[in-house]
C-alpha positions as CSV (number, residue, x, y, z in Angstrom):
1,X,118.0,107.0,80.8
2,X,122.2,105.7,80.8
3,X,121.9,103.1,83.9
4,X,125.6,103.1,84.1
5,X,125.9,99.5,84.9
6,X,127.7,98.8,81.7
7,X,130.3,95.7,82.5
8,X,129.3,95.3,86.1
9,X,128.6,91.1,86.8
10,X,125.0,90.3,88.1
11,X,125.0,86.7,89.3
12,X,120.4,85.6,88.6
13,X,118.8,83.5,89.7
14,X,116.4,81.2,88.5
15,X,116.5,83.0,85.2
16,X,116.4,80.2,82.3
17,X,112.0,81.8,82.1
18,X,109.6,83.7,82.7
19,X,110.6,87.1,85.6
20,X,113.8,86.0,86.5
21,X,114.9,85.5,82.1
22,X,113.3,88.9,81.8
23,X,115.5,90.4,84.7
24,X,118.7,88.8,82.7
25,X,117.5,89.8,79.5
26,X,117.4,93.3,80.2
27,X,120.6,93.6,82.8
28,X,122.2,91.7,79.3
29,X,120.8,94.9,77.6
30,X,122.2,97.3,79.7
31,X,126.1,95.9,79.6
32,X,126.3,93.1,81.9
33,X,128.2,90.1,82.4
34,X,124.9,87.9,82.8
35,X,125.1,84.2,85.7
36,X,122.4,82.7,85.3
37,X,121.3,79.9,86.9
38,X,118.8,77.4,86.3
39,X,117.0,73.3,87.8
40,X,117.5,71.4,83.9
41,X,120.3,72.2,81.6
42,X,118.3,72.0,78.6
43,X,116.1,74.7,79.5
44,X,119.1,76.8,80.9
45,X,121.4,76.4,77.6
46,X,118.3,77.6,75.7
47,X,117.9,80.9,78.4
48,X,121.4,81.0,77.8
49,X,120.7,81.4,73.6
50,X,119.1,84.6,74.6
51,X,121.2,86.7,77.0
52,X,124.2,87.9,74.9
53,X,127.4,87.0,76.6
54,X,126.4,85.4,79.8
55,X,127.4,82.0,81.2
56,X,125.6,79.8,83.1
57,X,125.3,77.1,86.0
58,X,122.8,73.7,86.7
59,X,122.0,74.6,90.1
60,X,118.2,74.6,92.5
61,X,118.8,77.8,94.9
62,X,117.4,75.5,97.4
63,X,119.9,73.6,98.0
64,X,123.5,75.8,99.4
65,X,125.4,73.6,98.2
66,X,124.9,74.7,94.6
67,X,124.6,78.1,95.9
68,X,128.2,78.2,96.8
69,X,129.5,75.6,93.6
70,X,127.4,78.5,91.3
71,X,128.7,81.5,93.5
72,X,132.4,80.3,93.0
73,X,132.0,79.0,88.7
74,X,130.9,83.0,88.3
75,X,133.8,84.2,90.1
76,X,136.1,82.1,88.5
77,X,134.8,83.2,84.8
78,X,133.8,87.1,84.9
79,X,135.0,87.7,88.5
80,X,133.1,89.9,91.5
81,X,129.8,90.2,91.6
82,X,128.3,93.2,91.7
83,X,125.1,92.8,91.2
84,X,122.6,89.8,93.2
85,X,119.0,89.3,91.8
86,X,117.2,87.2,94.5
87,X,114.6,84.5,93.2
88,X,112.8,81.2,93.0
89,X,110.2,79.5,92.3
90,X,107.1,79.8,93.8
91,X,106.3,77.8,97.1
92,X,103.3,74.4,96.8
93,X,99.9,76.6,97.2
94,X,96.5,74.7,98.5
95,X,95.3,75.6,102.3
96,X,97.4,76.3,105.0
97,X,95.5,73.4,107.4
98,X,96.7,71.0,104.7
99,X,99.7,71.5,103.5
100,X,102.9,69.9,105.1
101,X,105.4,70.3,107.3
102,X,108.2,68.6,104.5
103,X,106.0,71.9,102.4
104,X,107.1,74.3,104.8
105,X,110.1,73.5,105.3
106,X,111.7,73.2,101.5
107,X,109.5,76.6,101.1
108,X,111.6,78.4,103.5
109,X,115.3,76.8,101.7
110,X,113.5,77.8,98.0
111,X,112.0,81.1,99.0
112,X,114.0,82.4,102.3
113,X,117.2,80.3,103.0
114,X,117.6,81.0,99.4
115,X,118.3,85.3,99.7
116,X,120.0,84.6,102.8
117,X,122.8,82.4,101.3
118,X,122.9,83.9,97.9
119,X,123.4,87.9,99.8
120,X,126.3,86.7,102.2
121,X,128.0,85.1,99.5
122,X,128.4,87.8,97.7
123,X,128.4,90.6,100.3
124,X,132.1,90.5,101.1
125,X,133.1,90.8,97.6
126,X,130.9,94.2,97.5
127,X,131.6,96.0,100.8
128,X,135.4,96.0,99.8
129,X,134.7,97.2,96.1
130,X,132.2,99.9,97.9
131,X,129.9,98.8,95.5
132,X,126.9,97.0,95.8
133,X,123.0,96.0,94.1
134,X,120.4,93.4,95.7
135,X,117.4,93.0,94.4
136,X,115.2,90.6,95.4
137,X,112.2,89.5,93.9
138,X,108.8,89.0,95.2
139,X,104.7,88.8,95.3
140,X,102.4,91.1,96.1
141,X,101.2,88.2,98.7
142,X,103.9,90.4,100.9
143,X,101.4,93.4,100.9
144,X,98.3,91.3,100.8
145,X,98.6,87.2,101.4
146,X,96.3,85.3,99.3
147,X,94.6,81.7,101.1
148,X,95.9,80.2,98.4
149,X,99.1,80.4,98.6
150,X,99.8,80.1,103.0
151,X,103.6,79.5,103.0
152,X,104.6,82.9,99.9
153,X,102.3,85.2,102.2
154,X,104.6,84.1,105.0
155,X,107.9,83.7,103.8
156,X,107.0,87.3,101.3
157,X,106.1,89.2,103.9
158,X,109.5,87.9,106.1
159,X,112.2,88.9,103.5
160,X,109.8,92.7,102.7
161,X,111.6,92.3,106.6
162,X,114.6,91.0,105.9
163,X,115.1,93.2,102.9
164,X,114.9,96.4,105.1
165,X,117.9,94.8,107.6
166,X,120.3,94.2,104.3
167,X,119.9,97.8,103.2
168,X,120.3,100.0,107.0
169,X,123.5,97.1,107.3
170,X,124.9,97.6,104.3
171,X,124.3,100.8,102.9
172,X,128.0,102.7,104.2
173,X,129.1,100.0,101.8
174,X,127.7,101.8,99.0
175,X,125.0,98.9,98.5
176,X,121.5,99.1,98.0
177,X,119.5,96.3,98.9
178,X,115.9,96.6,97.6
179,X,112.5,94.0,97.0
180,X,110.2,94.1,93.7
181,X,107.0,92.8,94.1
182,X,105.8,91.9,91.2
183,X,101.0,91.7,90.7
184,X,100.3,89.2,88.5
185,X,102.4,88.1,85.8
186,X,101.7,86.2,82.1
187,X,104.1,83.1,83.6
188,X,103.9,80.0,84.0
189,X,103.8,79.7,87.5
190,X,100.7,82.4,86.5
191,X,98.8,80.4,84.3
192,X,99.0,77.2,87.5
193,X,97.4,79.4,89.8
194,X,94.8,79.8,87.3
195,X,94.9,76.1,87.0
196,X,93.9,76.0,90.4
197,X,90.9,78.6,90.7
198,X,89.5,77.2,87.3
199,X,89.6,73.2,88.9
200,X,88.1,75.2,92.7
201,X,85.8,76.8,90.8
202,X,84.5,74.7,87.9
203,X,85.8,77.5,85.2
204,X,88.7,77.6,82.9
205,X,92.2,79.0,82.9
206,X,91.5,81.4,80.3
207,X,88.1,82.6,82.0
208,X,90.8,82.9,85.2
209,X,93.7,85.1,84.3
210,X,90.4,87.3,82.7
211,X,88.5,87.7,85.9
212,X,92.2,88.7,86.8
213,X,92.8,90.9,83.9
214,X,90.0,92.8,85.1
215,X,90.9,93.8,89.4
216,X,94.2,95.6,88.4
217,X,93.8,99.1,87.2
218,X,95.2,99.0,84.0
219,X,93.2,95.6,82.8
220,X,95.6,93.6,81.5
221,X,99.0,91.0,83.2
222,X,102.2,93.0,83.6
223,X,104.7,90.9,80.7
224,X,107.8,89.7,82.7
225,X,109.8,92.3,80.9
226,X,107.5,95.2,82.9
227,X,108.9,92.9,86.3
228,X,112.3,92.8,84.2
229,X,113.0,96.7,83.7
230,X,111.5,97.3,86.6
231,X,114.7,95.1,87.7
232,X,117.7,97.0,86.0
233,X,116.4,100.5,87.2
234,X,117.0,99.5,91.5
235,X,120.4,98.0,89.7
236,X,121.3,101.2,88.2
237,X,123.9,104.3,89.5
238,X,120.6,106.5,89.0
239,X,119.1,104.1,91.8
240,X,121.6,104.8,94.0
241,X,119.9,106.8,96.8
242,X,116.9,104.1,96.4
243,X,117.2,101.8,98.7
244,X,115.5,99.9,100.8
245,X,112.2,99.8,99.3
246,X,109.6,96.9,98.5
247,X,108.6,98.5,95.0
248,X,104.9,97.6,94.4
249,X,105.0,96.7,90.3
250,X,100.8,95.5,90.3
251,X,99.3,98.9,87.8
252,X,98.3,99.9,90.5
253,X,96.5,96.5,92.3
254,X,97.5,96.8,95.5
255,X,94.7,100.0,97.1
256,X,96.5,99.9,100.3
257,X,100.2,101.4,101.8
258,X,103.9,100.9,99.4
């Protein structure tokens, strides 16, 4: 399938590993010119080596100043941004009664305000150009909250609402806005959560991952590239009439309404 986005300029946040890196690779394979960001220079440089023709900026997405600098460097080196994929590391896990105000504030900055700020930076140029694709990386906890992830569950649900608002406002300018809700995906974050559950249950990380896979109808965890492929499609010309969607990519795990 021809996606029709060769030459488009894309910013992919938190893209030095996991789902973010998989998205960057998929967009680069479609001919996009991709700008990556990560908090650490070494990991960012390693990621750039795997994404042909890409550029990168050291950036903490929870920092408004860092995001503005990343956007400015992207525009200076590549041109106005036409595709934005927002992404971030997950907020801390734990019982909601044990998480501090500071942890909640940090989660809000990294998970929600980063999206608000990134979108605010790129939409003026998209509106001027009459074309744009915005995809937010979220989580299935937006649909099925997890007790171990109260901050993420709360903020991801809010992000779903924000996505629909953005789609309604930006559609007249040729811009789509969608949200991808990955299920259990084999990333460092997933292994970290499995380790927490293993410590609580007296089991092992690998056993926790096996149990997760067994609960999924397709009987396996996702590879990050499978999430990347869904994101790339939503960024394509083929997906021009898809907007305001919160797309589950979870192997059929969530049984309720999509």
